[in-house]
C-alpha positions in Angstrom: 110.1 82.4 107.9 110.8 79.4 110.2 113.3 76.9 108.8 113.5 73.3 109.6 114.8 69.8 108.7 112.7 67.0 107.2 113.8 63.4 107.2 112.3 60.9 104.8 113.0 57.7 106.8 112.2 55.5 103.8 115.1 57.1 101.9 117.8 57.1 104.7 120.3 54.4 104.1 122.3 54.9 107.3 125.4 55.9 105.4 126.3 58.6 107.9 127.5 61.1 105.3 125.4 63.7 107.1 127.5 63.2 110.3 130.8 63.5 108.3 129.5 66.7 106.6 128.5 68.1 110.0 131.9 67.2 111.5 133.7 68.8 108.6 131.6 72.0 108.5 132.0 72.5 112.3 135.6 71.2 112.8 134.5 68.3 115.1 137.0 65.7 113.9 138.9 65.6 117.1 135.9 64.8 119.2 134.6 61.7 120.8 131.8 60.0 118.8 129.1 60.8 121.3 129.8 64.6 120.9 128.8 64.7 117.3 125.9 67.2 116.7 124.1 64.8 114.3 123.6 61.1 115.0 122.2 58.3 112.9 120.1 55.8 114.9 119.5 52.3 113.6 115.9 51.0 114.3 115.3 47.2 113.9 111.7 45.9 113.8 110.3 42.4 113.4 112.0 39.0 113.8 113.7 36.6 111.5 112.9 36.2 108.6 110.7 39.4 108.5 113.2 41.9 109.8 113.1 45.6 108.8 115.9 48.1 109.4 115.3 51.8 109.3 117.6 54.7 110.1 116.9 58.0 111.7 119.3 60.9 111.3 118.8 63.3 114.2 120.2 66.6 115.2 118.7 69.6 116.9 115.1 69.9 115.8 115.0 73.7 116.2 111.7 73.3 117.9 109.0 76.0 117.7 108.3 75.6 121.4 111.9 75.3 122.7 112.2 73.5 126.0 116.0 73.8 126.0 115.7 77.6 125.8 113.2 77.6 128.7 115.4 75.4 130.7 118.5 77.5 130.4 118.9 79.7 133.6 121.5 82.0 131.9 119.8 82.9 128.6 122.6 81.2 126.7 120.2 79.7 124.3 118.3 82.0 121.9 115.9 81.7 119.0 116.5 83.7 115.9 113.1 85.3 115.2 113.7 85.6 111.5 114.7 81.9 110.8 113.6 80.1 113.9 117.2 78.7 114.3 118.0 77.9 117.9 121.5 79.2 118.7 123.9 79.1 121.7 125.9 81.9 123.2 128.7 79.7 124.6 130.2 82.6 126.6 127.0 82.8 128.7 126.7 79.0 129.2 127.6 77.8 132.7 127.5 74.1 131.9 124.7 73.2 134.2 123.1 70.8 131.7 119.6 72.1 132.4 119.1 72.4 128.6 120.0 68.8 128.1 117.5 67.7 130.8 114.8 69.8 129.2 115.4 68.6 125.6 113.1 65.7 124.7 115.6 64.6 122.0 118.7 64.6 124.1 120.4 66.9 121.6 122.6 69.3 123.6 126.3 68.3 123.6 129.0 69.6 125.8 132.5 70.5 124.7 135.8 69.9 126.6 135.1 73.0 128.6 131.7 71.9 129.7 129.9 74.5 127.5 126.8 73.4 125.6 127.1 73.2 121.8 124.7 71.9 119.2 123.6 72.0 115.6 123.0 75.6 114.6 121.6 74.6 111.2 124.9 75.7 109.5 123.8 79.3 110.0 126.7 80.7 108.1 125.8 78.5 105.1 122.1 79.4 105.3 122.9 83.1 105.6 124.7 82.8 102.2 121.7 80.9 100.5 123.2 77.4 100.9 121.7 74.3 102.5 123.1 73.0 105.7 126.1 70.7 105.1 124.3 67.5 106.2 121.4 68.2 103.7 123.7 69.1 100.9 125.8 65.9 101.3 122.9 63.4 101.8 123.3 61.0 98.8 119.7 59.7 98.9 118.2 63.2 99.5 116.5 61.8 102.7 117.4 65.0 104.5 115.7 68.1 103.4 115.8 71.7 104.6 113.4 74.5 104.1 110.6 76.7 105.4 108.4 74.7 107.8 105.1 75.3 106.1 106.5 74.3 102.7 107.9 71.0 104.1 104.7 70.3 106.0 102.8 70.7 102.7 105.1 68.2 101.1 104.4 65.7 103.8 100.7 66.3 103.5 100.8 65.8 99.8 102.7 62.5 100.1 100.2 61.3 102.7 97.3 62.2 100.5 98.8 60.4 97.5 99.4 57.3 99.6 95.8 57.3 100.8 94.5 57.8 97.3 96.7 54.9 96.0 95.2 52.6 98.8 91.7 53.7 98.0 92.2 53.1 94.3 93.2 49.5 94.9 89.9 47.9 96.1 91.6 44.9 97.8 93.9 47.2 99.9 91.0 49.5 100.6 88.9 46.7 102.1 91.9 45.5 104.2 92.6 49.0 105.6 88.9 49.7 106.1 88.6 46.5 108.2 91.7 47.5 110.3 90.3 51.1 110.8 86.9 49.7 111.8 88.6 47.4 114.4 90.5 50.3 115.8 87.6 52.8 115.9 84.8 50.5 117.0 
């Protein structure tokens, strides 16, 4: 059973409670801000007066295909076969930053000793049947945690519901149909 995070961007308010929860759970309070394991990015779109702001809370994605693991020459990064959680054996890390270069999300962080560290999905909490601290603390429930297939089904169900709502409104359907036709033909 592969576990993962899911972020509902529409629900994220950018409050950064997830960062504080991660810091508390992992004793990261004495670190510089760029070394946090979870970050919230602000995305601005549009121009005045039609500006839209969204937030993306990002930590290790615990990828199914793990470029950081493949990039590590020392085998310090491993994948738990039962949960899919990507972990780090800091004693094996030589601080070469190959994992950071390989990660498409720029997630690996390095401690004061130059050893890689990152979100390990609050493994100790998960092992006791609890959610990761960031998910548990999220006030808008924008962050979710669960088995990858179950979360993927939730996303599919939401997308299907959105499509059905558009189709049921004839005016919206005609507008979207015109857009799709321009894209496709």
